[in-house]
N, C-alpha and C positions, 0 to 999 in steps of 0.2 A: 454354830459348829455343826457339821453333819453328824447324824447319829452314829454311822459306822466309824467315822473318824474318831469320835469320842470313845466308842467301844474299843477300838484298836489301842488307843492310849491307855485305857484302863487295863486291857489284857497284857500289854507290854510292861506294865508296872511303872510307867513314868508319865510325866506331863510336860509337854514341850510347847514352846511358842512357835507358830508358823507351821508349815507343812511337815508331815511326818516323813514323806519321801522326797528325795532330791534328784534333780536331773544332773547326772554326772557323766563322765566319759563312758563310752561303750567300746573303746578301742582296747583290746587286751594287751597287757604288757608282756613282752618277751622275757620269760624266766627260764631258769635251768630246771624245768620240771617235766620235760618230755613232750610238751605241746609245741607243735609248729603253729605259728601265728600267720594269718592271712587276712586280707580285706574281704568283706562280704561280697563285693562286686566280683572279685576274682573267682568265687565259687558259685556265682549266678544268683545271689540273693539281691532283691530289688531294694534300693535305698528307700523308696516310698513305703514299701511294706514294713521295713524296719522302723521307720519314723512313726508310722501308724501304731505299730506294736509298742514302741517306747512311750508314746502318748497314752496308750491304754493302760499300761502297767503303772504309770505315774498318777493316774486318777486316784483321788482320795476316797472315792465311794466304791471302788472296785479293786479286787486283789489287795485288800486292805492290809493283810499280814505279810505281803511279799517283801522279801529283802534282797533277793539275788536272782539274776537271770543270765544264763550263758547259752550260746549257740555254737555247736560244732557241726561243720559241714565238710564232707569229703575228707574226714579225718583231721581237719584243721580247726583250731579255735579262732572264730571270726568275730564274735560279738560277746561282750561281757560287761555287765553293769551291776553295781551294788547300790540299792536304793536308800539304804539307811546309813551305812558307813563303809568306806573303802576298806576298812580293816577286816570286814567280813570275809574277804577273799582268803585270808590266811588263818582263819579260826575254824576248827572242826565244828560242824553244825550237827545238831541232833536231827537225824533224818527220819525218825519215827519208823513207820512200817515199810519204808524202802528196805529196811533191814531184812524183811521177809524175803524179798527178791534175792538178796545176797545169800541168804540161807539156801534158797533154791539152787544157786550156782554151786554151793558147797555140796549139796546132796548129789547133784549131777556128777561132780568130780569124784565123789566117793563111790558111786555106782560104776563109773568108768574104771576105777582101780580095783573093783571087786570087793570093796570093803562093805558095801551094801549090795544085796543080791539083785535088787531092782524094785520097780514101783509096785509089783504084785506081792512083795514080801508082806506077810501077815504079822499081826501083833506078836504072836509067840515067836516068830522068826526074828523080829526086831529086838524083842526083849524076852529071851527064853525063860527067865525065872518069873518076872513080873507078869508077862503075857500069859503064862500058864495058870496064873492065879485068878484070872477074870473069867466071867461067864462066856459060854460059846458064842453068843451074839457079838460081844466085844472082840473075841478072838478072830472073828471074820474081818475085822478092820485091816485094810491094806495101807501101805505107804502112799499109794495113789489117793486114797480117801483123805489122808492127812495133808497131802500137798494141795488138794483142791477144796479145803475147808469143809470136808464132809465126814469128819470122824464120827460125828453124832454125840460127842461128849458134851454134856450140858454144863459149861462153865463160860459165861460171857465176860466181856471185857470190863464190865462194871465191878466184877468181883475178882477177876483173875489176878491183877497186880496185888491187891490187898491179901488175898488168900495165900498166894505163892511167895511174895517177896516181903510182905509186912508180917503176916502171921507166922511165916517160916515153918511149915510142917517138916518134920524130921526127915521124911523121904518124899520129896516133891513128885517124883515120877509115880510112885504108888498112890499118892494122894490124887493125882490127875486121873489115873486109871480106875480109881474107886468111884469116881463121879458117875451119876446116872447118865443115861442116854436121852437126848431129846428126839432122836430118830435112829433107826438102824444105820450102821456105817455105810457110807456111799449113797444114801438116799436123798439127803437134803443139804444144800449149801447154807452155811452159817458162818459169816466172816468174823473171825476173832483171833486172839493171840494163843489160845491153848494148842491149836493144831501145829503151828510152826514150832512151838516149844517142844512138842513131842518129836518133831523132825530133828530138833537140836539134840534131844536126848538120844535119838537113834544114831546120829552122827558120832556123838561122844562114846556111846556104847560100842559102835562098830570099829572105831579107830583107836580108842583109848586116849584121845586127845580132845581138848576143848575146840569148839568151832573157831574161836579167835586164833588159837595156835595153828590150826589147820590152814586157815585162810591167810595168815601172815606168810606162811611158806608158799602156798599154792596160788594165791591170787594177788594179795597186796604187794608183796615184795617184787614179783615179776612186773607189776604195773608201776613200780616206783612209788608206792604209797607207804608212808611210814608214820605220819602224824595222825593217828586215829585214837578214839576212845571207844571202849565197848565193855559194858558192864556184864557181870556174871551174878548168878544167884548165890545164896549162902552155901549151896552145895558145890560151887565152883563151875557149874555148867553155864555157858554163855547164854545171855538173853537172845534167843534166836528170832523172836518176832519184832524186837525193837531195841533201842538204846545205843545203836551205832552212831558215833559222831565222826564226821569226816569232812575234809575241806571241799568246797564246791568243785574246784578243778580236778580233784582226785575222784570225786563222784562221777564227773563227766567221763573219766577214763573207764569206769565200770560200764557206763552206758555205751561207750564206744566199743568195748570188748563184746558186749551183747550184740551190737549192730554187726560186728565182724564175725559173728557166730562162734565166739569163744577163742579167737586167735589174737595174739598180740606179738608184734615183732617176729612173725613167722612161727611162733610157738603156740600149740594148742593148750590153753589153760583150762577150758571147759569144752567138752565135746560138742560139735556142731549139732549133732542129733538131739542132745539135751536142750540146747537153746531153742531148737525148733519145737520140741515138745512143750517146753516151759512157756513159750510165747504163743501157743495156739489155744483156742477156746476149748476147754474141757467141760465147762458148766457155765450157765448164765448167772450173772452176779445179782440181778435184780435192779441194777442201775441202768440208765439210758444216757445216750449222748444228746446234744441239743436238738437233734432231729428226731428224737424218740426211738432211735435204734438201740437195741440191747447191747450193753457192754459185757463182754465175756471175761472169763477168769481161767487162767492156765495154772501153772505151778508157781503161785505167788507173784504172777504178773497179771495186769489188767489189759484186755484187748479191746481196742476201739475199732469197730468195723470200718474198712476202707481207708484207714488212716495209719494205724500202727499200734504200739503197745507201750505201757508205762509201768515203771516202778513207782508206787505211790505211797505217801505217808500222810498221816493226820496233820492238819493245819496248812495244807497247800504244798507239801513236798512232792515234787514230780521229776522223774527222769524219763522224758518222752522220747521214744525211738521211732523214727519214720524211715523204714527201709527203702522205699522207692525214691526218697530224696537224699538218702545217705546222710541223715541229719539226726543229731542228738540235741535235745533241749533240756536244760536243767533249770528248774525254778524252785526256790526254797523260801520258806516263810517262818514266822513265829510258830513254833510247834503247838502252842495252845490257842491259836486264833481260829475259831470256828466261824469265820466270816466269809464274805464273797471271795471266791478264788480258792477255797479250801476243798472243793470237790473236783473230780475229774471232768465233769460236764462243764464246769466253769473254765477250765484250762484249755479244753479242746478248741475253742475259737481262736486262741492265740496261736496254736499250732497251725490251724487252717490258714491264718493270715500269711504264713511263710511258705505255703505250698506253691 
């Protein structure tokens, strides 16, 4: 048995006879869910490229945790397969840090409505009471720093979930703001959950509503998305960096919305200017693509030079958007699988195969 295959079985909490992934249909079923179905050939995708891709994602030693793969081209769903179970199509999937990109869309909408003043808003402007209590260096923190993982607050992901959602401090926002700084705000990129959680608190403070409630009205309902799960903390504030669970086809709608620069059925759900800002490089992430080129980071989106950008989550969750091909690719996997295929650089060659 291949070591990675064995590891995948252990991570998934089960033991199976035979291959973990199965070759099943790639033809999307026409449903009453808003998606127009088309053949890959009708939108210019090469059958040979799709067969090569299918063979690659079925390998037991690569993309070990992958469960789901969808391709949307020219606004049509043209290729869809579920490698573990056909039932995965209709089950809300934990998309991990793809949630952060959804939070970015919520922030852009709040700025457009004047609920948030803009990305230059400082901590005291975002939180007039709590922000006034911190030292002057922290007070210089801007929303832009929070959206680009440069708040400087020293609370990494190994401790964030335990300290915030297990230990349950009485006032989580004040607890976060009392943490020391690892660097002055805006100086150094450090990817983690505390920054988008601050963005979530800013949304709730500015609107008086939870992020889940806001997006039910402003994003999910207009997109025809209803079957989602999204946890909140003990203080009722939505988990802005993670915990969103959504069905694969519905997630593809969010990717298509981003590709269409915020418009859906003729209505602007998110300003085009925000999509443009969120999906351009503001800071280098420290990661590289397979060619060694640096991967950029925008407002909770990852930017791969010369290819496109992605909403990415732990364990191989990706919504890759390729503007010059008018294509959205959704790949999902076991959220806890830190195996091949769980990094952006692993996923890039699959996107390149479809260029």
